[in-house]
C-alpha positions as CSV (number, residue, x, y, z in Angstrom):
1,M,0.0,0.0,0.0
2,I,1.1,3.5,-0.8
3,L,0.3,6.6,1.2
4,K,1.2,9.9,-0.5
5,V,2.4,12.4,2.1
6,V,2.8,16.1,1.2
7,I,4.8,18.3,3.5
8,E,5.5,22.0,2.5
9,G,4.8,21.2,-1.1
10,Q,7.1,18.2,-1.2
11,S,5.5,14.9,-2.0
12,M,6.7,11.5,-0.8
13,R,5.3,8.1,-1.1
14,L,5.3,5.9,2.0
15,K,5.2,2.2,1.2
16,I,3.4,0.3,3.8
17,E,3.2,-3.5,3.7
18,E,-0.4,-4.6,4.1
19,S,0.8,-7.2,6.7
20,M,2.0,-4.3,8.9
21,L,-1.6,-3.2,9.4
22,K,-2.4,-6.5,11.1
23,E,0.9,-6.9,12.8
24,A,0.8,-3.5,14.4
25,E,-2.9,-3.7,15.5
26,D,-2.0,-3.9,19.2
27,F,0.1,-0.7,18.9
28,F,-2.7,1.0,17.0
29,Q,-5.3,0.0,19.6
30,K,-2.9,1.5,22.3
31,M,-2.8,4.8,20.3
32,D,-6.6,4.8,20.1
33,A,-6.9,4.1,23.8
34,D,-4.6,7.1,24.5
35,M,-6.7,9.3,22.2
36,D,-10.0,8.0,23.7
37,R,-9.1,10.1,26.8
38,G,-9.0,13.3,24.7
39,W,-6.2,15.1,22.9
40,Q,-4.8,18.6,22.7
41,M,-5.0,19.3,19.0
42,S,-2.8,22.4,18.7
43,F,-5.0,25.1,20.2
44,T,-8.2,23.0,20.8
45,W,-8.9,20.2,23.3
46,V,-10.9,17.4,21.7
47,D,-12.7,15.0,24.1
48,N,-13.0,12.1,21.7
49,P,-11.2,12.6,18.4
50,N,-13.0,11.2,15.3
51,P,-11.1,9.1,12.7
52,V,-10.0,12.1,10.7
53,Q,-8.8,13.9,13.8
54,R,-6.9,10.8,14.9
55,C,-5.2,10.7,11.5
56,Q,-4.3,14.4,11.9
57,I,-2.7,13.6,15.2
58,A,-0.8,10.7,13.7
59,A,0.2,13.0,10.8
60,D,1.6,15.5,13.3
61,K,3.7,12.7,14.8
62,L,4.7,11.6,11.2
63,Y,5.9,15.2,10.6
64,G,8.0,15.1,13.8
65,A,9.5,11.8,12.6
66,Y,10.2,13.4,9.2
67,E,12.0,16.2,10.9
68,L,14.1,13.8,12.9
69,E,14.6,11.5,9.8
70,N,13.1,8.6,11.8
71,Q,11.9,6.4,8.9
72,K,10.5,3.7,11.2
73,L,8.2,6.1,13.1
74,M,7.1,7.7,9.8
75,T,6.2,4.2,8.5
76,M,4.3,3.4,11.7
77,M,2.3,6.6,11.6
78,G,1.6,6.1,7.9
79,A,0.4,2.6,8.7
80,Y,-1.9,3.9,11.5
81,I,-3.4,6.4,9.1
82,L,-4.1,3.7,6.5
83,Y,-5.5,1.5,9.3
84,K,-7.8,4.2,10.6
85,L,-9.0,5.5,7.2
86,P,-9.1,2.7,4.6
87,G,-9.4,4.3,1.2
88,I,-7.2,7.4,2.1
89,S,-4.9,8.2,-0.9
90,E,-2.9,11.1,0.5
91,I,-2.4,13.4,3.4
92,H,-1.2,17.0,3.3
93,I,0.5,17.7,6.6
94,S,0.2,21.3,7.9
95,T,3.4,22.8,9.2
96,S,1.7,26.0,10.4
97,G,1.5,24.8,14.0
98,D,-2.2,23.9,13.7
99,M,-2.7,20.1,13.1
100,N,-6.4,20.8,12.4
101,E,-5.3,22.2,9.0
102,T,-3.8,18.8,7.9
103,E,-5.9,17.7,5.0
104,V,-7.0,14.1,4.3
105,V,-7.7,13.1,0.7
106,M,-9.8,10.0,0.1
107,A,-9.4,7.9,-3.1
């Protein structure tokens, strides 16, 4: 599976093995459990993030991993996004400081 990630106008393609979605399911459930308690999304507290907001949160973590050149974490966050929103084709990550501006594009 391929997730197109756009950061500051630069596009990259994250290749995620389909088997990873199943293998990392426990990790993804832990992420969801953390988010179930609410999440500070930049300037806004969200009590129970919906699937798109959860992907915006993961995209923010993906951006942090990109900045640190942490390919493994980038892949894990990309896999979570694909797991959470089947049918997503690309994500445009906001670098403005407001993760709510991250845009999800469905196929």
